[in-house]
Backbone of each chain as nested JSON, in Angstrom:
{
  "chains": [
    {"id": "A", "residues": [
      {"number": 1, "name": "MET", "atoms": {"N": [5.043, 18.335, 29.344], "CA": [4.035, 18.612, 28.366], "C": [2.822, 18.58, 28.96]}},
      {"number": 2, "name": "LYS", "atoms": {"N": [1.911, 19.289, 28.606], "CA": [0.641, 19.084, 29.356], "C": [-0.484, 18.215, 28.494]}},
      {"number": 3, "name": "VAL", "atoms": {"N": [-0.919, 17.593, 29.567], "CA": [-2.048, 16.362, 29.048], "C": [-3.772, 16.985, 29.758]}},
      {"number": 4, "name": "LYS", "atoms": {"N": [-4.372, 17.006, 29.021], "CA": [-5.632, 17.095, 29.431], "C": [-6.551, 15.775, 29.554]}},
      {"number": 5, "name": "VAL", "atoms": {"N": [-7.35, 16.103, 30.499], "CA": [-8.368, 15.276, 30.905], "C": [-9.817, 15.629, 30.856]}},
      {"number": 6, "name": "ILE", "atoms": {"N": [-10.54, 15.411, 30.648], "CA": [-12.002, 15.665, 30.886], "C": [-12.8, 14.883, 31.066]}},
      {"number": 7, "name": "VAL", "atoms": {"N": [-13.658, 15.191, 32.387], "CA": [-14.208, 13.961, 33.17], "C": [-15.998, 14.535, 32.747]}},
      {"number": 8, "name": "THR", "atoms": {"N": [-16.928, 13.615, 32.315], "CA": [-18.224, 13.841, 31.826], "C": [-19.266, 12.902, 32.453]}},
      {"number": 9, "name": "PRO", "atoms": {"N": [-20.402, 12.936, 33.253], "CA": [-21.412, 12.274, 33.481], "C": [-21.709, 11.659, 32.313]}},
      {"number": 10, "name": "LYS", "atoms": {"N": [-21.952, 10.148, 32.583], "CA": [-22.401, 9.352, 31.639], "C": [-23.535, 9.953, 31.135]}},
      {"number": 11, "name": "GLU", "atoms": {"N": [-24.052, 9.697, 29.417], "CA": [-24.941, 9.845, 29.084], "C": [-26.78, 9.365, 29.465]}},
      {"number": 12, "name": "THR", "atoms": {"N": [-26.358, 8.351, 30.376], "CA": [-27.869, 7.768, 30.951], "C": [-27.751, 8.435, 32.527]}},
      {"number": 13, "name": "VAL", "atoms": {"N": [-26.783, 8.934, 32.73], "CA": [-26.987, 9.625, 34.439], "C": [-27.436, 11.024, 34.45]}},
      {"number": 14, "name": "LEU", "atoms": {"N": [-28.271, 11.266, 35.114], "CA": [-28.623, 12.48, 35.417], "C": [-27.8, 13.671, 35.989]}},
      {"number": 15, "name": "ASP", "atoms": {"N": [-27.941, 14.457, 35.136], "CA": [-26.821, 15.919, 35.71], "C": [-27.685, 16.999, 36.614]}},
      {"number": 16, "name": "PRO", "atoms": {"N": [-28.206, 16.989, 37.64], "CA": [-28.753, 17.905, 38.163], "C": [-28.211, 19.351, 38.052]}},
      {"number": 17, "name": "GLN", "atoms": {"N": [-26.685, 19.243, 38.107], "CA": [-25.806, 20.453, 38.141], "C": [-26.128, 21.146, 36.871]}},
      {"number": 18, "name": "GLY", "atoms": {"N": [-26.28, 20.396, 35.733], "CA": [-26.328, 20.848, 34.571], "C": [-28.015, 21.24, 34.198]}},
      {"number": 19, "name": "ALA", "atoms": {"N": [-28.902, 20.521, 34.772], "CA": [-30.104, 21.597, 34.805], "C": [-30.37, 22.286, 35.229]}},
      {"number": 20, "name": "ALA", "atoms": {"N": [-29.638, 22.757, 36.561], "CA": [-29.797, 24.165, 37.381], "C": [-29.293, 24.967, 36.217]}},
      {"number": 21, "name": "VAL", "atoms": {"N": [-28.29, 24.832, 35.608], "CA": [-27.399, 25.636, 34.914], "C": [-28.252, 26.066, 33.632]}},
      {"number": 22, "name": "ARG", "atoms": {"N": [-29.071, 25.136, 32.96], "CA": [-30.085, 25.161, 31.902], "C": [-31.126, 25.712, 32.388]}},
      {"number": 23, "name": "GLU", "atoms": {"N": [-31.842, 25.756, 33.46], "CA": [-32.85, 26.768, 33.892], "C": [-32.457, 28.339, 34.013]}},
      {"number": 24, "name": "ALA", "atoms": {"N": [-31.117, 28.555, 34.611], "CA": [-30.735, 29.598, 34.811], "C": [-30.43, 30.241, 33.58]}},
      {"number": 25, "name": "MET", "atoms": {"N": [-30.213, 29.669, 32.358], "CA": [-29.768, 30.071, 31.231], "C": [-31.081, 30.729, 30.441]}},
      {"number": 26, "name": "GLN", "atoms": {"N": [-32.15, 29.871, 30.48], "CA": [-33.577, 30.032, 30.234], "C": [-34.214, 31.52, 30.925]}},
      {"number": 27, "name": "HIS", "atoms": {"N": [-33.527, 31.469, 32.1], "CA": [-34.359, 32.528, 32.988], "C": [-33.778, 33.824, 32.566]}},
      {"number": 28, "name": "LEU", "atoms": {"N": [-32.246, 33.822, 32.238], "CA": [-31.734, 35.07, 31.587], "C": [-31.981, 35.18, 30.484]}},
      {"number": 29, "name": "GLY", "atoms": {"N": [-32.965, 34.443, 29.703], "CA": [-33.196, 34.807, 28.668], "C": [-32.801, 34.115, 27.213]}},
      {"number": 30, "name": "PHE", "atoms": {"N": [-32.004, 33.081, 27.447], "CA": [-31.379, 31.973, 26.708], "C": [-32.366, 31.109, 26.333]}},
      {"number": 31, "name": "THR", "atoms": {"N": [-33.349, 30.853, 25.724], "CA": [-34.189, 29.78, 25.496], "C": [-33.927, 28.613, 24.631]}},
      {"number": 32, "name": "ALA", "atoms": {"N": [-32.536, 29.065, 23.726], "CA": [-32.293, 28.353, 22.897], "C": [-31.294, 26.778, 23.642]}},
      {"number": 33, "name": "ALA", "atoms": {"N": [-31.087, 27.226, 24.905], "CA": [-30.508, 26.328, 25.707], "C": [-31.3, 24.984, 25.675]}},
      {"number": 34, "name": "ARG", "atoms": {"N": [-30.77, 24.102, 25.351], "CA": [-31.633, 22.618, 25.168], "C": [-31.433, 21.647, 26.271]}},
      {"number": 35, "name": "ASP", "atoms": {"N": [-30.153, 21.448, 26.263], "CA": [-29.561, 20.452, 27.519], "C": [-27.837, 21.099, 27.919]}},
      {"number": 36, "name": "VAL", "atoms": {"N": [-27.86, 20.986, 29.291], "CA": [-26.562, 21.36, 29.415], "C": [-25.94, 20.409, 29.954]}},
      {"number": 37, "name": "ARG", "atoms": {"N": [-24.974, 19.667, 29.916], "CA": [-23.954, 18.948, 31.008], "C": [-22.86, 19.493, 31.326]}},
      {"number": 38, "name": "ILE", "atoms": {"N": [-22.644, 19.142, 32.698], "CA": [-21.518, 19.657, 33.089], "C": [-20.446, 18.617, 34.117]}},
      {"number": 39, "name": "GLY", "atoms": {"N": [-19.149, 18.615, 33.444], "CA": [-18.048, 18.199, 34.106], "C": [-16.912, 18.625, 34.26]}},
      {"number": 40, "name": "ARG", "atoms": {"N": [-15.665, 17.959, 34.564], "CA": [-14.63, 18.523, 35.079], "C": [-13.542, 18.724, 33.828]}},
      {"number": 41, "name": "TYR", "atoms": {"N": [-12.859, 19.614, 33.815], "CA": [-11.465, 19.673, 32.979], "C": [-9.951, 19.622, 33.942]}},
      {"number": 42, "name": "LEU", "atoms": {"N": [-9.113, 18.806, 33.501], "CA": [-7.845, 18.888, 34.261], "C": [-6.885, 19.102, 33.089]}},
      {"number": 43, "name": "GLU", "atoms": {"N": [-5.886, 19.706, 33.565], "CA": [-4.565, 20.193, 32.812], "C": [-3.149, 19.571, 33.871]}},
      {"number": 44, "name": "ILE", "atoms": {"N": [-2.852, 18.465, 33.373], "CA": [-1.712, 18.0, 34.403], "C": [-0.599, 18.122, 33.445]}},
      {"number": 45, "name": "GLU", "atoms": {"N": [0.591, 18.972, 34.079], "CA": [1.606, 19.147, 33.644], "C": [2.756, 18.01, 33.817]}},
      {"number": 46, "name": "VAL", "atoms": {"N": [2.987, 17.169, 32.85], "CA": [3.877, 16.107, 33.028], "C": [5.416, 16.134, 32.832]}},
      {"number": 47, "name": "GLU", "atoms": {"N": [6.043, 15.775, 33.575], "CA": [7.641, 15.695, 33.181], "C": [7.954, 14.609, 32.602]}},
      {"number": 48, "name": "GLY", "atoms": {"N": [8.787, 15.129, 31.481], "CA": [9.402, 14.129, 30.287], "C": [8.309, 13.638, 29.204]}},
      {"number": 49, "name": "ASP", "atoms": {"N": [8.62, 12.309, 28.937], "CA": [7.479, 11.799, 27.601], "C": [6.428, 11.191, 28.094]}},
      {"number": 50, "name": "ALA", "atoms": {"N": [5.382, 12.338, 27.74], "CA": [4.094, 11.872, 28.323], "C": [3.611, 10.755, 27.529]}},
      {"number": 51, "name": "ALA", "atoms": {"N": [3.84, 10.398, 26.546], "CA": [3.439, 9.277, 25.721], "C": [3.733, 7.811, 26.634]}},
      {"number": 52, "name": "ALA", "atoms": {"N": [4.822, 7.916, 27.049], "CA": [5.339, 6.977, 27.787], "C": [4.544, 6.834, 29.193]}},
      {"number": 53, "name": "GLN", "atoms": {"N": [3.917, 7.953, 29.255], "CA": [3.266, 7.296, 30.965], "C": [1.941, 7.369, 30.467]}},
      {"number": 54, "name": "GLU", "atoms": {"N": [1.403, 7.092, 29.41], "CA": [-0.261, 7.117, 29.319], "C": [-0.737, 6.237, 29.591]}},
      {"number": 55, "name": "PRO", "atoms": {"N": [-0.082, 4.529, 29.898], "CA": [-0.705, 4.0, 30.649], "C": [-1.063, 4.173, 32.218]}},
      {"number": 56, "name": "LYS", "atoms": {"N": [0.023, 4.558, 32.898], "CA": [-0.166, 5.041, 34.197], "C": [-0.96, 6.39, 34.099]}},
      {"number": 57, "name": "LEU", "atoms": {"N": [-1.22, 7.088, 33.482], "CA": [-2.068, 8.352, 33.193], "C": [-3.499, 7.905, 33.187]}},
      {"number": 58, "name": "ARG", "atoms": {"N": [-3.799, 6.769, 32.552], "CA": [-5.2, 6.105, 32.123], "C": [-5.654, 5.68, 33.455]}},
      {"number": 59, "name": "GLU", "atoms": {"N": [-4.594, 4.766, 34.134], "CA": [-4.822, 4.242, 35.724], "C": [-5.625, 5.42, 36.565]}},
      {"number": 60, "name": "LEU", "atoms": {"N": [-4.68, 6.637, 36.542], "CA": [-4.963, 7.501, 37.443], "C": [-6.324, 8.124, 37.293]}},
      {"number": 61, "name": "CYS", "atoms": {"N": [-6.829, 8.14, 35.968], "CA": [-7.991, 8.863, 35.45], "C": [-8.983, 7.918, 35.817]}},
      {"number": 62, "name": "HIS", "atoms": {"N": [-8.635, 6.546, 35.842], "CA": [-9.835, 5.436, 36.435], "C": [-10.09, 5.413, 37.659]}},
      {"number": 63, "name": "ASP", "atoms": {"N": [-8.801, 5.761, 38.361], "CA": [-8.836, 5.382, 39.683], "C": [-9.065, 6.553, 40.529]}},
      {"number": 64, "name": "LEU", "atoms": {"N": [-8.264, 7.576, 40.029], "CA": [-8.746, 8.808, 41.215], "C": [-9.185, 9.889, 40.521]}},
      {"number": 65, "name": "LEU", "atoms": {"N": [-9.238, 10.224, 39.012], "CA": [-9.807, 11.306, 38.426], "C": [-11.404, 11.347, 38.226]}},
      {"number": 66, "name": "SER", "atoms": {"N": [-11.775, 10.091, 38.049], "CA": [-13.05, 9.941, 37.691], "C": [-13.835, 8.944, 38.672]}},
      {"number": 67, "name": "ASN", "atoms": {"N": [-15.073, 8.802, 38.381], "CA": [-16.03, 7.568, 39.226], "C": [-16.219, 6.684, 38.099]}},
      {"number": 68, "name": "PRO", "atoms": {"N": [-16.088, 5.6, 37.644], "CA": [-16.185, 5.061, 36.496], "C": [-17.949, 4.514, 36.389]}},
      {"number": 69, "name": "VAL", "atoms": {"N": [-18.057, 4.372, 37.544], "CA": [-19.879, 4.136, 37.817], "C": [-20.359, 5.017, 36.954]}},
      {"number": 70, "name": "ILE", "atoms": {"N": [-20.459, 6.264, 37.171], "CA": [-21.185, 7.538, 37.076], "C": [-20.441, 8.359, 35.897]}},
      {"number": 71, "name": "GLU", "atoms": {"N": [-19.403, 8.03, 35.492], "CA": [-18.626, 9.24, 34.973], "C": [-17.716, 8.569, 33.277]}},
      {"number": 72, "name": "ASP", "atoms": {"N": [-17.608, 9.125, 32.247], "CA": [-16.198, 8.969, 31.593], "C": [-15.517, 9.797, 31.404]}},
      {"number": 73, "name": "TYR", "atoms": {"N": [-14.107, 9.893, 31.143], "CA": [-13.19, 10.663, 31.159], "C": [-12.608, 10.47, 29.719]}},
      {"number": 74, "name": "ARG", "atoms": {"N": [-12.137, 11.469, 29.217], "CA": [-11.198, 11.484, 27.961], "C": [-9.922, 11.942, 28.168]}},
      {"number": 75, "name": "LEU", "atoms": {"N": [-9.072, 11.408, 27.696], "CA": [-7.435, 11.717, 28.208], "C": [-6.889, 12.224, 26.773]}},
      {"number": 76, "name": "GLU", "atoms": {"N": [-6.242, 13.504, 26.844], "CA": [-6.018, 13.972, 25.448], "C": [-4.12, 14.241, 25.485]}},
      {"number": 77, "name": "MET", "atoms": {"N": [-3.656, 13.587, 25.12], "CA": [-2.105, 13.549, 25.284], "C": [-1.742, 14.643, 24.027]}},
      {"number": 78, "name": "PRO", "atoms": {"N": [-0.554, 15.4, 24.162], "CA": [0.013, 16.295, 23.431], "C": [0.386, 15.526, 22.342]}},
      {"number": 79, "name": "ASN", "atoms": {"N": [-0.211, 16.877, 21.16], "CA": [0.362, 16.24, 19.934], "C": [1.726, 16.155, 19.473]}},
      {"number": 80, "name": "GLU", "atoms": {"N": [2.61, 17.409, 19.771], "CA": [3.656, 17.511, 19.636], "C": [4.55, 17.448, 20.817]}},
      {"number": 81, "name": "LYS", "atoms": {"N": [6.06, 17.227, 20.897], "CA": [6.585, 17.524, 22.179], "C": [7.016, 18.911, 22.13]}},
      {"number": 82, "name": "SER", "atoms": {"N": [7.008, 19.299, 23.612], "CA": [7.331, 20.501, 23.776], "C": [8.442, 20.587, 24.873]}}
    ]},
    {"id": "B", "residues": [
      {"number": 1, "name": "MET", "atoms": {"N": [-26.893, 22.006, 18.168], "CA": [-25.597, 21.938, 17.864], "C": [-24.932, 21.793, 19.07]}},
      {"number": 2, "name": "LYS", "atoms": {"N": [-24.038, 21.382, 19.222], "CA": [-23.365, 21.282, 20.769], "C": [-22.126, 22.641, 20.888]}},
      {"number": 3, "name": "VAL", "atoms": {"N": [-22.222, 23.304, 21.972], "CA": [-21.113, 24.071, 22.14], "C": [-20.234, 24.005, 23.295]}},
      {"number": 4, "name": "LYS", "atoms": {"N": [-19.274, 24.276, 23.736], "CA": [-18.398, 23.499, 24.926], "C": [-17.735, 24.927, 25.4]}},
      {"number": 5, "name": "VAL", "atoms": {"N": [-17.834, 24.73, 26.83], "CA": [-17.364, 25.795, 27.709], "C": [-15.904, 25.195, 28.569]}},
      {"number": 6, "name": "ILE", "atoms": {"N": [-15.251, 26.219, 28.499], "CA": [-14.238, 25.498, 29.65], "C": [-13.713, 26.513, 30.376]}},
      {"number": 7, "name": "VAL", "atoms": {"N": [-13.739, 26.397, 31.684], "CA": [-13.914, 27.434, 32.671], "C": [-12.349, 26.84, 33.582]}},
      {"number": 8, "name": "THR", "atoms": {"N": [-11.673, 27.569, 33.545], "CA": [-10.173, 27.659, 34.371], "C": [-10.029, 28.377, 35.202]}},
      {"number": 9, "name": "PRO", "atoms": {"N": [-9.415, 27.9, 36.454], "CA": [-8.777, 29.161, 37.312], "C": [-7.68, 29.957, 36.411]}},
      {"number": 10, "name": "LYS", "atoms": {"N": [-7.442, 31.431, 36.706], "CA": [-6.391, 32.098, 36.137], "C": [-5.207, 31.839, 36.41]}},
      {"number": 11, "name": "GLU", "atoms": {"N": [-4.074, 31.481, 35.706], "CA": [-2.542, 31.163, 35.71], "C": [-2.314, 31.898, 37.413]}},
      {"number": 12, "name": "THR", "atoms": {"N": [-2.742, 33.187, 37.562], "CA": [-1.876, 33.552, 38.6], "C": [-2.798, 33.339, 40.293]}},
      {"number": 13, "name": "VAL", "atoms": {"N": [-3.923, 32.798, 39.953], "CA": [-4.576, 32.277, 41.167], "C": [-4.251, 30.716, 41.747]}},
      {"number": 14, "name": "LEU", "atoms": {"N": [-4.134, 30.542, 43.087], "CA": [-4.026, 29.257, 43.655], "C": [-4.979, 28.366, 43.114]}},
      {"number": 15, "name": "ASP", "atoms": {"N": [-4.545, 27.267, 42.958], "CA": [-5.462, 26.047, 42.887], "C": [-5.634, 25.157, 43.868]}},
      {"number": 16, "name": "PRO", "atoms": {"N": [-5.925, 25.295, 45.056], "CA": [-6.148, 24.152, 46.085], "C": [-6.724, 22.768, 45.593]}},
      {"number": 17, "name": "GLN", "atoms": {"N": [-7.695, 22.729, 44.91], "CA": [-7.963, 21.377, 44.495], "C": [-6.674, 20.671, 43.457]}},
      {"number": 18, "name": "GLY", "atoms": {"N": [-6.336, 21.521, 42.776], "CA": [-5.482, 21.216, 41.599], "C": [-4.013, 20.424, 42.582]}},
      {"number": 19, "name": "ALA", "atoms": {"N": [-3.996, 21.522, 43.518], "CA": [-3.135, 20.935, 44.237], "C": [-2.819, 19.576, 45.075]}},
      {"number": 20, "name": "ALA", "atoms": {"N": [-4.029, 19.294, 45.7], "CA": [-4.341, 18.239, 46.313], "C": [-4.508, 16.949, 45.317]}},
      {"number": 21, "name": "VAL", "atoms": {"N": [-4.85, 17.28, 44.104], "CA": [-5.153, 15.942, 43.09], "C": [-3.421, 15.923, 42.64]}},
      {"number": 22, "name": "ARG", "atoms": {"N": [-2.617, 16.536, 42.807], "CA": [-1.477, 16.659, 42.263], "C": [-0.616, 15.598, 43.6]}},
      {"number": 23, "name": "GLU", "atoms": {"N": [-0.841, 15.699, 44.819], "CA": [-0.272, 15.044, 45.855], "C": [-0.76, 13.905, 46.12]}},
      {"number": 24, "name": "ALA", "atoms": {"N": [-1.988, 13.786, 45.625], "CA": [-2.735, 12.482, 45.511], "C": [-1.953, 11.415, 44.518]}},
      {"number": 25, "name": "MET", "atoms": {"N": [-1.656, 12.186, 43.206], "CA": [-0.794, 11.379, 42.262], "C": [0.421, 11.015, 42.545]}},
      {"number": 26, "name": "GLN", "atoms": {"N": [1.132, 11.932, 43.06], "CA": [2.665, 11.416, 43.612], "C": [2.374, 10.301, 44.732]}},
      {"number": 27, "name": "HIS", "atoms": {"N": [1.512, 10.261, 45.356], "CA": [1.054, 9.625, 46.499], "C": [1.15, 8.021, 45.871]}},
      {"number": 28, "name": "LEU", "atoms": {"N": [0.267, 8.032, 44.859], "CA": [-0.134, 6.659, 43.977], "C": [1.265, 6.367, 42.986]}},
      {"number": 29, "name": "GLY", "atoms": {"N": [2.161, 7.367, 43.348], "CA": [3.408, 6.638, 42.29], "C": [3.633, 7.432, 40.857]}},
      {"number": 30, "name": "PHE", "atoms": {"N": [2.752, 8.263, 40.952], "CA": [2.905, 8.965, 39.361], "C": [3.849, 10.421, 39.75]}},
      {"number": 31, "name": "THR", "atoms": {"N": [5.094, 10.504, 40.095], "CA": [5.956, 11.553, 40.645], "C": [6.465, 12.252, 39.465]}},
      {"number": 32, "name": "ALA", "atoms": {"N": [6.104, 12.189, 38.141], "CA": [6.239, 12.877, 36.975], "C": [5.256, 14.171, 37.176]}},
      {"number": 33, "name": "ALA", "atoms": {"N": [3.915, 14.103, 37.755], "CA": [2.67, 15.054, 37.827], "C": [3.864, 16.196, 38.433]}},
      {"number": 34, "name": "ARG", "atoms": {"N": [3.816, 17.697, 37.462], "CA": [4.688, 18.555, 38.311], "C": [3.196, 19.588, 38.685]}},
      {"number": 35, "name": "ASP", "atoms": {"N": [2.242, 19.761, 38.354], "CA": [1.636, 20.817, 38.184], "C": [0.142, 20.4, 37.631]}},
      {"number": 36, "name": "VAL", "atoms": {"N": [-0.904, 20.481, 38.338], "CA": [-2.293, 20.073, 38.168], "C": [-3.473, 21.409, 38.325]}},
      {"number": 37, "name": "ARG", "atoms": {"N": [-4.351, 21.765, 37.622], "CA": [-5.257, 22.782, 37.912], "C": [-6.525, 22.226, 36.842]}},
      {"number": 38, "name": "ILE", "atoms": {"N": [-7.579, 22.22, 38.037], "CA": [-8.848, 21.749, 37.468], "C": [-9.771, 22.582, 37.532]}},
      {"number": 39, "name": "GLY", "atoms": {"N": [-10.745, 22.754, 36.207], "CA": [-11.633, 23.508, 36.008], "C": [-12.992, 22.995, 35.689]}},
      {"number": 40, "name": "ARG", "atoms": {"N": [-13.683, 23.345, 35.058], "CA": [-15.357, 22.978, 34.331], "C": [-15.394, 22.672, 33.225]}},
      {"number": 41, "name": "TYR", "atoms": {"N": [-16.022, 21.973, 32.876], "CA": [-16.199, 21.614, 31.358], "C": [-17.925, 21.574, 31.067]}},
      {"number": 42, "name": "LEU", "atoms": {"N": [-18.041, 22.458, 30.336], "CA": [-19.796, 22.361, 29.932], "C": [-19.972, 22.058, 28.632]}},
      {"number": 43, "name": "GLU", "atoms": {"N": [-21.103, 21.263, 28.287], "CA": [-21.434, 21.148, 27.102], "C": [-22.871, 21.441, 26.615]}},
      {"number": 44, "name": "ILE", "atoms": {"N": [-22.891, 22.397, 25.897], "CA": [-24.163, 23.107, 25.883], "C": [-25.009, 22.766, 24.647]}},
      {"number": 45, "name": "GLU", "atoms": {"N": [-26.173, 22.027, 24.638], "CA": [-26.942, 21.74, 23.432], "C": [-27.816, 22.93, 22.912]}},
      {"number": 46, "name": "VAL", "atoms": {"N": [-27.55, 23.733, 21.984], "CA": [-28.305, 24.821, 21.446], "C": [-29.138, 24.883, 20.201]}},
      {"number": 47, "name": "GLU", "atoms": {"N": [-30.195, 25.069, 20.392], "CA": [-31.358, 24.599, 19.143], "C": [-30.832, 26.176, 18.104]}},
      {"number": 48, "name": "GLY", "atoms": {"N": [-31.005, 25.485, 17.305], "CA": [-30.873, 26.528, 15.84], "C": [-29.309, 26.443, 15.764]}},
      {"number": 49, "name": "ASP", "atoms": {"N": [-29.164, 27.993, 14.962], "CA": [-27.66, 28.441, 14.801], "C": [-26.835, 28.655, 15.987]}},
      {"number": 50, "name": "ALA", "atoms": {"N": [-25.77, 28.356, 16.263], "CA": [-25.164, 28.669, 17.353], "C": [-24.369, 29.847, 17.13]}},
      {"number": 51, "name": "ALA", "atoms": {"N": [-23.958, 29.847, 15.719], "CA": [-23.124, 31.07, 15.8], "C": [-23.912, 32.555, 15.849]}},
      {"number": 52, "name": "ALA", "atoms": {"N": [-24.903, 32.357, 15.488], "CA": [-25.904, 33.372, 16.061], "C": [-26.017, 33.872, 17.383]}},
      {"number": 53, "name": "GLN", "atoms": {"N": [-25.853, 33.172, 18.328], "CA": [-26.44, 33.316, 19.602], "C": [-24.806, 33.273, 19.999]}},
      {"number": 54, "name": "GLU", "atoms": {"N": [-23.643, 33.482, 19.468], "CA": [-22.801, 33.526, 20.178], "C": [-22.532, 34.577, 21.369]}},
      {"number": 55, "name": "PRO", "atoms": {"N": [-22.893, 35.8, 20.88], "CA": [-22.7, 37.059, 21.685], "C": [-23.305, 36.685, 23.039]}},
      {"number": 56, "name": "LYS", "atoms": {"N": [-25.011, 36.185, 22.891], "CA": [-25.197, 36.082, 23.982], "C": [-24.789, 34.827, 24.826]}},
      {"number": 57, "name": "LEU", "atoms": {"N": [-24.201, 34.007, 24.226], "CA": [-23.365, 32.973, 24.955], "C": [-22.385, 33.302, 25.824]}},
      {"number": 58, "name": "ARG", "atoms": {"N": [-21.445, 34.042, 24.919], "CA": [-20.384, 34.994, 25.642], "C": [-20.602, 35.989, 27.053]}},
      {"number": 59, "name": "GLU", "atoms": {"N": [-21.676, 36.25, 26.693], "CA": [-22.484, 36.974, 28.036], "C": [-22.782, 36.173, 29.179]}},
      {"number": 60, "name": "LEU", "atoms": {"N": [-23.331, 34.859, 28.826], "CA": [-23.588, 33.903, 29.825], "C": [-22.557, 33.298, 30.636]}},
      {"number": 61, "name": "CYS", "atoms": {"N": [-21.55, 33.184, 29.527], "CA": [-19.984, 32.824, 29.991], "C": [-19.531, 33.746, 30.98]}},
      {"number": 62, "name": "HIS", "atoms": {"N": [-19.595, 34.983, 31.004], "CA": [-19.146, 35.996, 31.609], "C": [-20.14, 36.196, 32.945]}},
      {"number": 63, "name": "ASP", "atoms": {"N": [-21.304, 35.64, 32.732], "CA": [-22.05, 36.316, 33.763], "C": [-22.613, 35.079, 34.841]}},
      {"number": 64, "name": "LEU", "atoms": {"N": [-22.455, 33.984, 34.265], "CA": [-23.173, 33.074, 34.87], "C": [-22.128, 31.969, 35.318]}},
      {"number": 65, "name": "LEU", "atoms": {"N": [-21.489, 31.571, 33.816], "CA": [-21.037, 30.28, 34.133], "C": [-19.443, 30.199, 34.537]}},
      {"number": 66, "name": "SER", "atoms": {"N": [-18.67, 31.687, 34.742], "CA": [-17.452, 31.91, 35.386], "C": [-17.436, 33.027, 36.166]}},
      {"number": 67, "name": "ASN", "atoms": {"N": [-16.41, 32.97, 36.944], "CA": [-16.313, 34.571, 38.095], "C": [-15.052, 34.999, 37.294]}},
      {"number": 68, "name": "PRO", "atoms": {"N": [-15.208, 36.301, 36.526], "CA": [-14.159, 36.653, 36.008], "C": [-12.939, 36.979, 36.387]}},
      {"number": 69, "name": "VAL", "atoms": {"N": [-13.464, 37.228, 38.101], "CA": [-11.798, 37.903, 38.914], "C": [-11.06, 36.491, 39.052]}},
      {"number": 70, "name": "ILE", "atoms": {"N": [-11.171, 35.392, 39.163], "CA": [-10.715, 34.098, 39.367], "C": [-10.298, 33.301, 38.27]}},
      {"number": 71, "name": "GLU", "atoms": {"N": [-11.441, 33.454, 37.189], "CA": [-11.427, 32.328, 36.403], "C": [-11.335, 32.739, 34.978]}},
      {"number": 72, "name": "ASP", "atoms": {"N": [-10.839, 32.096, 33.763], "CA": [-10.867, 32.52, 32.612], "C": [-11.733, 31.298, 32.02]}},
      {"number": 73, "name": "TYR", "atoms": {"N": [-12.466, 31.723, 30.864], "CA": [-13.613, 30.841, 30.073], "C": [-12.926, 30.695, 28.525]}},
      {"number": 74, "name": "ARG", "atoms": {"N": [-13.131, 29.512, 28.017], "CA": [-12.872, 29.401, 26.173], "C": [-14.321, 28.895, 25.81]}},
      {"number": 75, "name": "LEU", "atoms": {"N": [-14.658, 29.484, 25.104], "CA": [-16.164, 28.647, 24.486], "C": [-15.454, 28.512, 23.061]}},
      {"number": 76, "name": "GLU", "atoms": {"N": [-16.056, 27.436, 23.001], "CA": [-15.746, 26.372, 21.663], "C": [-16.969, 26.659, 20.778]}},
      {"number": 77, "name": "MET", "atoms": {"N": [-16.862, 27.095, 19.547], "CA": [-18.208, 26.677, 18.766], "C": [-17.991, 25.571, 17.81]}},
      {"number": 78, "name": "PRO", "atoms": {"N": [-19.001, 24.966, 17.489], "CA": [-19.041, 23.718, 16.33], "C": [-18.276, 24.208, 15.214]}},
      {"number": 79, "name": "ASN", "atoms": {"N": [-17.817, 23.497, 14.427], "CA": [-16.874, 24.067, 13.122], "C": [-18.399, 23.983, 11.85]}},
      {"number": 80, "name": "GLU", "atoms": {"N": [-18.975, 22.844, 11.956], "CA": [-19.769, 22.356, 11.039], "C": [-21.104, 22.448, 11.86]}},
      {"number": 81, "name": "LYS", "atoms": {"N": [-22.291, 22.676, 10.639], "CA": [-23.341, 22.614, 11.375], "C": [-24.089, 20.961, 11.624]}},
      {"number": 82, "name": "SER", "atoms": {"N": [-24.595, 21.246, 12.445], "CA": [-25.431, 19.359, 12.976], "C": [-26.805, 19.413, 12.833]}}
    ]}
  ]
}
């Protein structure tokens, strides 16, 4: 089953990449773009029961997939078994 | 209102970054990781009515935010007005 992880820069942290994209959007005529923030999106195909592996997945999100000093992560478990 | 864009590598395209993360996960004892694919996640704060700006947003997704040769994008519009 497929688990999704979204890693985003914390609200209080500057996101220069997002600012650059906002500038580019405005340059291309999309002046309605007020703010852009860019993060990472991971799809992890997990063998067996993902719910049982949630604690280990959270540990990996914290230690490997994000930098907790400047980033937040969101772990989305699948709702139904596949 | 907030619009979300998720850019992922196409199914048929190799994702070396994802493969490296899968290897690292297995190295850290999470052997249930079968496949990892990594993409980008963007949150765009749009002024005014986002629905009216959807065509322009799609154009930007195609031209600026993704590389259509190797990537797919998914544009998620807000359901309710904020």
